[in-house]
N, C-alpha and C positions, 0 to 999 in steps of 0.2 A: 550618592548615587543608589538606582532602584534598580532591581533585579529580584527575579523570584525567588522566595526564601522558603524552607521546608515547613516552618511553623505557619506559612500562610491558608486560608482556607481553600484558594484556588489548587494550590498545590497539592494538598493533602486529598482534593476530591480526586484530582488528577490520578494522583500515586495510587491511589483505592481501585480505581476504575482499571489503571494498569495491571495491577495484581489481581485482580479478578479475570481479567483477560487471559494474563500468562499461565494460570492456573488451568483456565478452562481448557487453553488450547494444549497447555500440556498432559491434561488428563484424557484430551481426545487422542494425542500422539500415543500414550501409555496404552491404551485402548485399540488401538489400531495395530501398534507393534505386537500384542499378544493375540490378536485375531487377525493376523496378516494372512495368513492364506486361506481365510474362509471366504466362500464366494462375494458376501456381502464388501467385505474391504476391497476385493479385486473388481469389484462393478463398481465401486466408488472412486476409481481410480488407481491404486494399488500403491507403488512407489509415486505417484506424483500427488499423492495426498500429502506425506511427509514433504515433498519440496513444495508445497505451499504453504503448509502450518510452521514449518522450520522458520521461515524469515519472520512470521508474524511474531515467536517467541523474541528474535533477536530485536525486532521491533518495539516490543511492550518493555525488553529490557532498556531501551533508551532514555527513559525518564530521567535517571539522576542526571543526565549530562544537561538537560534544562533547566536543572536548579542549580542555584548559587551563581557567582559572578562567572561570566564567561570567559573563557580561554582561547586561545588558539586551535589547541586540542578538540575540544569539547564542542568549539562552532564545527571544526571539519565533521564531526562524528555527528552533530544535529543535520548539516547540509549534504551527506553522502549517505552513510548507514540506512538511515532511516526510509529514505525515499527509493533507494535502490531497492530493499528490502520490501517495500509495497509494491514497487513494479514487479519482482518475482512473483510475487503472492496474486497479483490480480492479470497476469498473463498466465498463470498456470489453469485461472479462473476462464481466461477469455479462451484458451486453446481445449479444455476440458468442455464448455459448451460448442465449439466447433465440433468435436467427437461425438459427441450424443447426437447432433442433427447428422455429420458425415455415415455414422454405422446406419442409420436409418433412410435416409434420403438421398445419400451420395454412392455408398459403397456398391449399389446394385447399378448405377448408372456409370460411374468410373472405377471399375474394379481396380484396373491396372494401377491407376493414379492410388487408388487406396491403400494398395499391396505396396508400394515405394513408402508409402506415409509410416504403414507399421514397420516393413523391414529396417528402414533406416533411422526408426525411432524419432518420427518428426515432431512430436511433441515435447521432447524435451531440447531438439534442436532448435526449436522455436522460443522456448524459454530462454536457452542460451543468447540467441542473436537479442531479444527485447533487454536483458538484463547487459548485454555489452552496450547497447545501443543507449540504455540509461546512464551506463558510466560515460558513455562519450559526452553525453548532456551535460550531467553533473561537473564532470571535469570543465567543460567549456563554459558552463555558469562560474564554477569557480575561479576561471582565469580572468573572467570580466569584471566579476565583483570584488568587492574586499571582506577576506575570512577574518579579519582581526577584531577584537570587540571595539565597538565604536559608542560614544557615550554622544546621546541627543536630547533636547529638550520636551519634555513631557506636555504636549498640547493643552492639556488639560490645567496644568501647574505648573507654570515657567519655572519656578525654584525648584523642580525635582528633575534632575538629570536621568535618563533611563539608559543602562548598561546594555547594549544588544551586540549579537553578533551581525547581523545584517539590516540597518533600517532601512535599507531600499528594498526590502524582501520582494514586496508587490510589485516590482518592475519585471521582475524574472519569474514570476511566479506562473504566469502563462507557458511559457518555454521551460519549466522544470517540470511542470504536471502535463505538458501535452502530450506525452505519449502515454500517460496514465489512462488521459482522457478518451485518447483512442482506442486503447486497449480496454476501457468500460463498456464502449459505444459498442465494441465488435463483441464483446461477451454478451451484452444485452441483445444485440441483434439478432444473434445465433439461437441464444434459448430464447427468445419471444418466436423464433421460425419453428422449437422444437416444443411448443406448448400443447400441441395435439398429442406428444408420443403417449405409448401406454403407462399405467400406474405406476409401474415397477422403474421406470425413469422417469420419474418426476423431479429430476435434478433441475432440469430447463425452469420450472417454474419457481425453485428457491433461488437461483441463478438470478433470473427476471428480476425478482424483490429486492434480492441483495443490492443489485447494482441500480435498481430505484432509490432505494434508499442512499446509496453512493452519490447518486445525484442530487438528492435533496439536500444531504449534508454537505457536497461542494459548494452550492449553492449559497448555502446558512454562511459555510467559512466564509467565502468571498466577501459576501455582506459586510460581516464584522470586520473582515481587514479593511475594508474601503471605509466604514466610518469609527473604528475604534484606534487608536495608536498608543495606548497605554502599554505597560509594563506587564500586560498580559500574552501581548505578541509575542515575547520571548519563545512561548511555547510554539509557535509559527515560523521561527526563524530557520 
C-alpha cells in the first residue's frame, strides 16, 4: 500500500512550507497582540485580524494528519478542520473588503443601514453565518461520501495500491469549495471597487492581488487533480 511518508521529498517540502507559514502567521499575531491598541492595528481590522489569522494557524498545523497511513480520525480531520478554517479566513477577507468600500462609498448614502451594521457587529455575524453554512456543507459531504480509508489502484502502476481517504474527492470538490469560491469573488469584487481609495486605505489593492493569486492557484490545483491520480492526491483528500 502506498501513502505519504515523512521521508519523501514532497512531504518534506510541504512540511517546510507549512512550518514557515505557521511561524510567519504566529509572528504577525504576536506583533498585533503587542500593539493591539495602536491606530495601525485598529485600522487593519482590530479583533478581526485575530479571527482571520487564528484559523490559518490551525490549518498549518494539519499537515501531520496528511502523512502516514490514513485512519477514520485523520480522514475526518482532513475533510473538516482545514476546509472550515479556510472558510473562516476567507469570509473575514470578504467582509473586510466590504467594509473598506462601505466606509467610503456607502456610509454616506445609507447611514441608517451602516449604523445597524456597526451596532450589531455585522462583520462577526457574517463570518459566523458563513462558518455555520460551511459546517453544514461539510456535514452533507461526509454523509454522502465514504470517510473510511480506501485502497485503489495507481493508474500509473497497477501493481501499487494507493491508500487514501476519499478516492472520489474530485466529484464533491465543486460542492465543497463552492462557498469559498463565492466568498473569494465577493472579496475580489469589493476590493476592486475600492482600488481608487486613498493611499492610507490600500488594503483593497492587496486583497485584489491575493484573490487573483487564489484564483490562479485554484485553477492550477483543479488542473493537477484532473490529470494526476497518484499518491500525492493524499494531500488533497
